N, C-alpha and C positions, 0 to 999 in steps of 0.2 A: 386106884391108889389113894390112900388117905391123905389128909391135909398135912402139910409139912410144918414143923415147928422150927422157927428161925433159931439157929444155934447161938448161944451166948458167946460174945467175943469180948474179951477183957480189954481195958484201956491200954494195957501194955502191948497187947497184940496189935491194936490199931495204930500204934506209934511206928510199927515196922511192917509196912505192906509187903506181902509175899507175892511172888510171881507165879502165875499158872499159864502153861502153854496148852491151848486147845487145838488138837490136831483133827481137822475134819474138812471135807470138801463141801459139806452142807453149811452154807453161810447162815441159814436160819438158826441152826444149833449153836454155831459159834457166837452169834450176836445175842442169843438168849443167855448163854453162859456168861458172856461178857457183862451183860446188864446186871445179872444177879450177883456175880462174884465181885464186880466193882462196888456194889452196895455193901459187900462184906469186907471192903478194904483190901481186895486183892488187885494186883496189877495183872492184866490179862493180855497175852499175845496170842495171835492166831497163825496157824500153819495150814495150808490147803492140802498137804499130803505128807507122806513120810519123809521124803527127801528134804522138803522144806523144814520139817521139824528137826531133823538131824543138823541142818545148817544153823538154825536158830539156837539150838542147844549148845553147839560148839562156840557160837559167838557169845552167848550169855546163858548160863545154865539156870533153869527155873527150879523152884522148890517142888512143883508138881506138874504132871503132864496128864491131860485128859484126852484119851484117844477114841475116836469114833469106831464103830464096829466094822466099818469098811473104809479102806483107803484107796484112792485112785491109782497109786503107783506102786505100793508095797503091800505084801500080805500082812494083815493086821497082827496075827499071832506071832509071826516071825519078827515083826517090828518090835512088839512088846518085849519079846525074849531078848533080842539083841540090845535094845535100849537099856533094859534092866541090867544086863551084863556089863555094859559100858558105863552106866551111871547108876550104881546101886544106891547112891544117896538121894536120888530123886523119887518122889512118890508117884507111882503109876496107877492109873485107874481107867478102865474102859468105860465108854459112854453108857453102858447098860448098868453101871453101878458095881461091876465086879472088880475087886481089888486085884491088881496084877502084881503087886509087890507089898511087902510089909512097909507100912508108913513109918518113916523116920520120926524120931521123937520131936514133938513140937510142930508137926506139920499142920495140925488142925484139920484132919481129914473129914471131921463131921461137917465142916463148912462146904467142902467139895461135894460130899454126898448130898447135902441139902440142895446145893445148886443144881446138881444133876436131877434130883427128884422134882424140883420146882420147874426146871426146863422141860421135863417130860410131861408134867401136868399142863403146862402152857401149850405144848405141841398137841396134846390130846384134845384140849378144848378147841383149838383152831381146826383140827381135823374133823371133829364132830360137827362143827358148824358148816363145813363144806364150802366149796368155791361159790362166791357171790358175784353176780353181775350187777353193778351199781344201778339203782333206780330210786327215784323220789317216792315219798309216801303218796298213797291215793291212786296208784296205777295198777292195782292187783288185777283188775279186769283186763286192762290192756296187755299186761304180761301174760295172762292166761291165753288171750287170743294170739299173741305173738308166739307162744310156745307151739301152737298148731301150725303157724305159717312158716316159721323159721326152721333151719336144719336141726336135727335131733341133738340134744345136749345143750342147747342154748340157754334154756331156762330151767332151773332146778325147782322141785316141788316147794322147797322152802321159800324160794324167791316169789313164787306165785302167791303163796299164802300171806307172806309179809315181805313185800319187795324192799322195805327199808331196813329189814333185819340184817345187820352187817357185823362182821367180825374183823378184828384188827390183828395183823401179823406183827409179831415182835420185831421182825426184820425191817418193817417199814416205819419204825418210830423215828421221829425227827425232833431232836432236843430243842431246835430253834422254833418249834411251833407247838402250841397247846391244843391245836385243832385235831379232833379224832379223824382217823382215816375212814372214808365212807365205803371202803372196799378192801379186800385182801386177796392176794394171789397165793393160793395154798401151795406150799412147797413140801412135798412128802420127803421123808427120810431117804437119803440117797443110797439105795441098795444097788446090787449088781445090775439090775435091769432098769433102774430109775433114770430120770433125766439129769443132766448136769445143770448147775445153777445159772449158767449163761443163757439157757434156753427156757422159754415160756411155752407151755403146752404139754398135753399128755396124749396126743394122738400117736398111734403106732409108728408112723413115719418119722415123727420127731424123736421118739424113744430110740428108734434105730440109728439116728444120727449120733445120739449120745453113746450108744453101745459101740459103734464103730470107732468113735473118737477114743474111747477107753482102750479098745483092743490095740491100737497102733500108737497111742500117744508116747509111750515110753520107749519107742524104738527109733532108730535113725532112718527108717523107711521113708522115702519121698511120698508125699500125699498129693493127690489132685482132687480139688473140690469143684464139683460141677453143680450148677443150679441157676435159676433165673435171677435177673437183677433184683436186688432188694430182699433176697431170701435168707441173708445172714451168713454168707460165706466167710467174711472176715471174723465173725464170732467163732466159727468153727476153727479157723487158724489160730486164734488167740487161745482157745480152749486146748488145742493140741500142744501149744507151747507151755501153758500153765501146768498141765499134767505131766510134762516131760521132765527129765533130769536136767534139761537145759534152762529151766525156768529162772535160774539165777543170772542168766546172761540175757543179752538183748533180743528183743523181738523187733525185727526191722521189716517194715512193709513198704512196697513200692508199687504204684499203679502203672503198669506198662502202657496203658492207653492214654495216660494223662501227660506224658513227657514226650516232646518231639523226638523223632527218630535220630536226629543229629546229636542229641544230648543224652539219649538213653544209655548208650554204651559207656560214656564217661560216668554217668550217674551210678551205673551198676558196678563197673570195674575200677573206677577211679582214673586219675590221669596225673601226668607229671607237668611240671611248670613248662609252659611254652608248647605243649602238645598241640594246641589249636588256638585260634584267635580268642582272646579273652581268658586263657588259662594262665593267670598271673602268678599262681602258686600251685604246688602239688596238692592233691587231695585224694584221700582214700574213698573207695566207693561203698555202696550199700552192702555189698557182699562181705567186704572186710569188716565193716561196722558190726555185722551180725556174727562175727567169728565166735564160736562156742555156743551160739544161740540158734535162733530160727529166722530164716529169710522167707518172707511171704511175698510171692510174685502174683499180684492181683491182675486180672485180665491178661493172662499169659497168652491168650489167643491173638492179642493185638501186637505181639512182638514181631518185628520185621524178620524175614527169613535170614538175612545176613547176620543178625545178632543171635538168632536161634543157634546157628552153627557154633558161635563162640561160647554161648551158654552150655551147649552140649559138651564141649571140651572141658569146661569147668566141672560139670556134673560127673563126668567120667574120671577125671584125674584129681579133682579137688585143688587144682592150681589155676591161677589167673595171672594175666598180664595187664597192668594198668596201661591206659592209652598213652602212647609215646614212650613206653619203657620196654626194655628187652629182658628184664629180670622177671622171673616168676615168683609168685607168692603163694604159699600153702595156706589154705583156709579150711576150717572145719565148721560147716553149717548144715543144718537140717532144712531142706527145701520143701516148702508147702506152696503149691500153685493153685490158682482159682480161675475159673472162666465161666461165662454164661453161654459160650458157644459149644457146639458139638465137635470137639476136637477130633474125635475118632473119624468123623466124616471129612473133616478138613485135611486129615492126613491122606485120604484117598484122592483128593483133588489137588494136592500139592501146596495148599495154603499153609499147612503146618507140617514140620518135619516129623515123619513117623518115628525115627530113632529117638528124637527128643521126647516125643509123646510117651513112648514106652518106658523111658527113663523116669519121667515125672509121674506117670499113672501107675506106679507099682501098687498103690492102695488107693481106691476110689471112694470118695464120700459125696453123696448127692444131697443137696439141701432142697426140700420140697417147696413147691409154690404154695402160697397161702390158700389157694382154692382147693388144694389137696388135703388140708387139715382145718377146714372151717369150724370144726367142733372146738378148736382152740381159740376162736375169735373172742369169746367173753373174757378169757384169761388175759389175752393180749391187750384188749381194750382197758381192762382194769390195770394192767401193768403200766401202760403208757400214760393213763390218767394219773397214776401214782407218780410217775416220773415228772410229769408236768406240774404236779402239786408241790414240787420242791421250789418252783420258780414263780408260781401264781396261786391264787386261791384254788382249793381243790374243786374239781368238777364231777358231776354225775351225768348220766345220759338217760333220756326218757325212752319209752317204748317206740316212739316214732323214729328216733335216731337209730335205735338198735335194729329196727326193721330195715331201715335204709342201708345200714352197714351190711346186714345179712344178704341183701339182694345185689350187692356190688360184686363184679367178677375179680377185682383186685389184680389188675395187670402189673402193678408195681409192687405187689406182695407186701411183706411186713413193713418195709420202709414206707410204702405209700400209706398204709394204715397209720403209722406214726405221724406222718405229715398231715394227713387228713384231720386227725384228732388235735394236733397242735394248732392248725388253722381254725378249727371249730372253737377251741378254747379261747383264741384271740378274738374271734368274731363275737363270742358270747359276752365279752366284757366282764361286767360284775355279776352277771347272771350265774347262779350256781349249777344250773341244769342245762345240758346241751340238748337241743331238739334237732329235728330233721332239717330245719331251716339253716342251721350252722354247718351241717355236713355237706361240704361242697367238693365233689370229686374233680370237676373240670379244672379247678385252680390248684389242685394238689401238686406239690413239687415232688417228682419221683426221682 
């Protein structure tokens, strides 16, 4: 694609900023368009899906809407057709540059087309650079050796030739810092089989998690998430909520293992004044708080049997009773549960009710252990170093640290990796490069 020419914008136009709504689940695309259009004096709003776009348009109608070629909750073609029918005065354009409607007079569509072309050029440049595993200069030989010792996919050819060659993702820009990012996590355009922005990694097992989330997100179907501790089960629950039609309502999470048994029932179902010692006033529970939204029951396998029976009654009827109250309350929530335990086995031993298990596990999503997708380790390291770079000077890692990370079994999974890198960054102090000396697994907080 040829170089873009920045369209001329008159002073009169600059006096009256227009609003553009970018509809995309790809946060990279949204942020690139935000950066470019803001420079052209547009006010930019973002919507993660079609339902969110409808809600924002009803609240404040934009002058133009840019729609990605794939939406997580609605068919893109049908969305464009219905939106144009409802709001004919709004300029509609798809992210590939196709005009979905006649631009109303004075919309300055050339600015929108320029922003799209420029964002695509930026994406193409980042994609051609490929994912980079951060490394300081002068370690080409070490990286070459490491590529033979570590799992396949750890070191790209480009990294071995020039380990300091880095590319910067537009989504990682930080206006509060003039320092260039020494790494980038490549985020491909989110197609039907691509990963969701919540997840880092391109391993098949991670792509399967994203695929299953998309399949069930927009339904009321209960979902059970199984996976080892630290593998991202809550991220899955949050993604299910974000991509659902309930995303304008509350996402309420409760850890069933963190609350004493005597208080868990009142925390879930609420209580009336005087229902028990210390109940000085009535209080609604987490289930009612999530009315219209999503209730996330983390570590559901730790729930006492007596409370499982009461939860089953609610799941079956949608009605609950607060502790100390005789009245029933109707609540509409989507239940997502998570556990690191093998619940199907626990049902056979009587530790977990089989009838409740089959109510909750209508659709199952399993989050893989980090050891099952070690090929994603470079991207995960780059991601967490980027996160840490928002709070402290940006760090890189050398070949000795990378080799040490590659040889670890990761019993604490992705959460352990995050904490290991945070600890290493603190131990390194002002040093810009993390070495094997700072990579301490024994002291990692899992």
